[in-house]
C-alpha positions in Angstrom: 21.8 47.6 -1.0 25.4 49.4 -1.1 28.0 48.0 -3.2 30.3 47.7 -0.3 28.0 45.9 2.1 27.8 42.3 2.5 25.5 39.3 3.5 26.3 36.6 6.0 24.4 32.9 5.2 24.2 30.2 7.7 24.5 27.2 5.5 25.2 23.5 6.5 26.2 24.5 10.2 28.6 27.5 9.1 28.4 31.6 8.6 29.9 32.0 5.1 30.0 35.7 4.5 29.1 36.9 0.6 30.4 40.3 -0.1 29.1 42.6 -2.7 25.7 40.1 -2.7 23.7 42.6 -4.8 26.4 43.0 -7.5 24.8 41.8 -11.0 26.4 38.6 -12.3 24.3 37.8 -15.0 23.1 41.3 -16.5 21.1 40.2 -19.1 18.4 38.4 -16.6 19.6 40.7 -13.7 20.7 37.8 -11.4 23.2 38.9 -8.7 25.9 37.3 -6.7 23.4 36.1 -4.1 20.9 35.3 -6.5 23.6 32.5 -7.6 24.4 31.5 -4.0 20.9 31.2 -3.0 20.1 28.9 -6.0 23.2 26.3 -4.5 21.5 26.3 -1.5 18.0 25.6 -2.6 19.7 23.1 -5.0 22.5 21.6 -2.5 21.4 18.2 -2.4 21.2 17.8 -5.9 24.6 19.8 -6.9 26.5 18.0 -4.3 25.9 14.6 -5.2 28.2 15.2 -8.7 30.8 16.7 -6.5 31.3 14.9 -3.4 35.3 13.9 -2.4 35.9 15.2 -6.0 39.0 17.8 -6.1 37.7 20.8 -7.8 38.6 23.3 -10.1 37.9 26.7 -9.3 37.0 29.1 -12.2 36.6 32.8 -11.1 34.3 35.1 -12.9 34.8 37.9 -10.6 33.2 40.7 -12.5 29.6 38.6 -13.4 29.7 36.6 -17.3 30.6 40.0 -19.0 34.0 39.9 -17.2 37.0 37.8 -17.9 37.6 34.8 -16.0 40.6 32.9 -14.5 41.4 29.6 -13.2 42.4 29.2 -9.6 43.5 25.5 -9.0 44.9 25.7 -5.8 42.7 26.7 -2.5 43.9 30.5 -2.0 46.0 31.3 1.1 43.4 32.4 4.3 41.0 30.4 3.0 38.8 29.3 6.1 40.2 26.0 8.1 36.9 24.0 7.7 37.1 23.6 3.6 37.8 20.4 2.6 40.7 19.7 0.1 42.5 17.2 -2.0 45.8 17.5 -3.3 46.2 16.5 -6.9 48.9 16.0 -9.2 48.9 17.2 -12.8 50.3 15.5 -16.2 53.6 18.0 -15.5 54.1 16.5 -12.3 53.3 19.2 -10.0 50.6 19.4 -7.2 47.9 21.3 -6.1 45.2 21.5 -3.1 42.2 21.8 -4.5 38.4 22.4 -3.2 36.4 19.7 -2.4 33.1 20.5 -2.7 31.1 18.7 0.0 28.1 20.6 0.9 26.6 24.1 0.6 29.1 26.3 2.8 31.8 24.7 0.0 29.6 26.3 -2.5 28.5 29.5 -1.1 31.8 29.9 -0.2 33.1 29.4 -4.1 29.9 31.8 -5.0 31.7 34.9 -3.1 35.0 34.3 -4.9 33.1 34.3 -8.1 33.0 30.6 -9.5 29.9 30.3 -11.3 29.9 26.7 -12.3 31.4 23.9 -10.8 34.5 21.5 -12.7 35.4 18.5 -10.5 37.7 15.9 -11.5 36.4 12.6 -12.3 38.1 10.7 -9.1 37.4 11.0 -5.6 40.0 11.8 -3.1 39.9 8.4 -1.8 42.0 7.3 -4.9 43.2 9.8 -6.9 44.6 7.8 -10.0 41.6 5.8 -10.9 38.5 7.7 -12.3 35.2 6.3 -11.0 33.2 8.3 -14.0 33.4 8.0 -17.9 32.3 11.0 -19.5 31.1 11.7 -23.1 31.3 15.6 -23.7 29.0 16.4 -27.3 30.2 19.4 -28.6 28.4 20.7 -32.0 30.6 22.3 -34.7 29.2 26.0 -35.1 27.1 25.4 -37.7 25.1 22.1 -36.4 22.0 22.5 -34.6 20.9 21.2 -31.4 18.6 18.6 -33.1 21.9 17.3 -33.8 23.5 16.8 -30.9 20.0 15.2 -29.1 20.6 12.4 -32.1 23.9 11.7 -31.4 22.9 11.6 -27.6 20.7 8.9 -28.8 23.4 7.1 -30.8 25.6 7.1 -27.8 23.3 5.3 -25.9 22.6 2.8 -28.2 26.7 2.0 -28.0 26.2 2.0 -24.3 23.5 -0.4 -23.8 25.1 -2.4 -26.0 28.5 -2.5 -23.6 26.7 -3.2 -21.1 26.8 0.8 -19.5 24.4 3.1 -18.3 24.2 6.3 -19.4 23.0 9.7 -17.5 22.7 12.5 -20.1 22.5 16.2 -18.9 22.7 19.5 -21.0 25.7 21.3 -20.9 24.3 24.6 -20.2 25.9 25.7 -23.7 25.1 24.0 -27.2 25.9 20.4 -25.8 25.4 17.1 -23.7 27.0 15.4 -21.5 26.3 12.0 -20.9 28.2 10.6 -17.4 28.4 6.8 -16.4 29.4 5.6 -13.1 32.2 3.1 -13.3 34.1 0.7 -10.9 37.3 2.2 -10.1 39.6 -0.3 -11.7 41.7 1.8 -14.1 43.6 4.3 -14.4 43.1 7.6 -16.5 44.6 6.3 -19.5 42.9 3.1 -19.8 39.7 5.4 -19.2 40.4 7.8 -22.1 40.9 4.9 -24.1 37.5 3.2 -23.7 36.1 6.8 -23.7 38.1 7.0 -27.6 36.9 3.5 -28.6 33.3 4.4 -27.3 34.0 7.8 -30.0 35.1 5.8 -32.5 32.0 3.5 -33.0 29.5 6.0 -32.4 31.5 7.9 -35.4 31.3 4.9 -37.6 27.6 4.5 -37.2 26.9 7.8 -37.8 29.2 9.2 -40.4 29.3 13.0 -41.0 27.5 13.8 -38.2 29.7 12.3 -35.3 33.3 12.9 -34.9 36.3 11.4 -32.9 38.3 14.0 -34.8 40.6 16.1 -32.7 41.8 18.6 -35.2 38.9 21.1 -35.9 39.5 21.6 -39.5 38.8 17.5 -39.6 35.7 17.6 -37.7 32.1 17.4 -39.3 29.0 16.9 -37.4 29.5 16.9 -33.2 32.6 16.4 -31.7 32.7 13.5 -29.3 35.5 14.5 -26.7 36.8 11.8 -25.8 40.0 13.4 -24.1 37.8 15.2 -21.5 39.2 11.9 -19.8 42.4 12.5 -19.7 43.9 13.3 -16.2 43.6 16.8 -15.0 40.5 17.7 -17.2 36.9 18.4 -15.9 33.7 18.9 -17.1 30.8 21.4 -15.8 29.0 19.0 -13.1 25.9 18.8 -12.6 23.2 21.3 -12.0 26.2 23.8 -12.2 25.0 27.7 -13.3 27.1 28.3 -16.3 28.8 31.5 -17.3 26.5 32.6 -20.2 24.2 35.3 -20.2 20.7 33.9 -19.6 22.2 31.4 -16.9 21.5 28.2 -18.2 21.8 25.4 -16.4 23.7 22.2 -16.8 20.4 20.0 -15.9 20.0 16.1 -15.9 17.8 15.1 -18.3 15.4 11.2 -18.2 16.4 9.9 -21.7 12.7 10.2 -22.6 13.5 14.1 -22.5 16.8 14.3 -24.6 14.9 14.0 -28.1 13.3 16.7 -27.9 14.6 19.0 -24.6 15.0 22.7 -24.7 18.3 23.6 -22.8 17.1 27.4 -23.2 14.2 26.6 -20.6 16.7 25.3 -17.8 17.9 28.2 -16.2 19.0 29.1 -12.7 15.4 30.5 -12.3 13.7 27.8 -13.7 15.6 24.3 -12.4 14.6 24.5 -8.6 11.0 24.1 -9.5 11.7 21.5 -12.0 13.7 19.7 -8.8 10.7 20.1 -6.7 8.2 19.0 -9.4 10.1 16.4 -10.9 12.9 15.2 -8.7 16.5 14.4 -10.0 17.0 12.2 -13.1 20.2 11.3 -12.3 19.5 10.5 -8.3 20.4 6.8 -8.7 23.9 7.4 -10.7 25.7 6.0 -8.0 24.0 2.6 -8.1 24.4 1.9 -11.8 28.7 0.9 -11.0 29.7 -0.5 -14.9 32.7 -2.0 -15.8 34.8 -1.1 -19.0 35.6 -4.4 -19.7 34.0 -4.2 -23.0 34.7 -0.5 -24.4 38.3 -1.9 -23.7 37.7 -5.0 -25.7 36.4 -2.4 -28.5 39.5 -0.8 -28.3 42.1 -3.4 -28.5 39.8 -4.6 -31.7 40.2 -1.3 -33.0 43.7 -1.3 -32.3 44.3 -4.5 -34.1 42.9 -3.1 -37.1 45.0 -0.3 -37.5 43.9 2.1 -35.4 46.2 3.9 -33.4 45.9 6.0 -30.6 44.4 9.4 -31.2 46.1 13.1 -30.3 46.1 14.1 -26.6 45.7 17.6 -25.2 48.8 19.7 -26.3 50.4 20.3 -22.4 50.6 16.2 -22.3 53.8 14.7 -23.4 53.9 12.3 -26.6 52.0 9.1 -25.7 53.1 5.6 -26.4 51.2 5.0 -29.7 50.4 8.5 -30.6 50.9 9.7 -34.1 52.9 12.9 -35.1 51.0 15.7 -32.6 50.5 18.4 -35.6 47.4 20.3 -37.0 46.8 18.3 -40.5 47.0 21.0 -42.7 50.3 22.1 -41.4 51.5 18.4 -41.5 51.1 18.5 -44.9 53.7 21.3 -45.8 57.4 20.4 -46.7 
């Protein structure tokens, strides 16, 4: 199809235009912009389950995965009137009207702008200040094999179970694993992050040298448990997002039985739809397992009584009460 052509997809009761549908987004696999849109239409129910009612950042890859992306937090002017949105507040105090992708029409509209993966907030637009999801992001150091990520994920599961929390694992679509926990929207971002930090520290105690809660890269060994992904305005790729990597890997939900030997390279744009048809979605009942953070917050309080203060926040946050000096350790030691 000529480069200047377009197609119109009829989805969710809307006619959504895709320009340059044959533009190759994943050269290594040959997948086009239209292939990506059709994936999201076919997997709409499972994709939207992780996005429903959530404000979502648009990360646009207008030239595909070999181009340079840019973030667009605000829905652009001239966008269709039917788009659903929510106005969020950032740590700086600024506001933005972000997309709330509640059906396949929203997904296809985003793909036309170059969106490949979806990065939602951990809140729903009915209550933008109280997360209903705690997110565990396992990020291995460059020399750490994926087998170690799997082992740490199983270690996280043990700690979650001891605190009456049900985790739902998925591949990150890159080198890591995510575990999402549905929680009652009773606490603000600061308290949810505090619970996530306590969880990370407990796993680190049980798996020394293999799991770490250290924020500074120079201090990390093994698999980093990124507690800061639970701070306000931090986002994580949602379930069934296609990731912007050469092989079009998918951030794919797993059963816990699969975690021990899963190979993320097998979970791609071209394989996940058939997997869903054959096996269903392992995360389909996540909303039926709403958990309390009380036990993890008690663990956080114990750590604090024993002298463990707050850990560093991301650099764009103001210095927080109880936070130590926010400086790279090697630089902090210099006179």
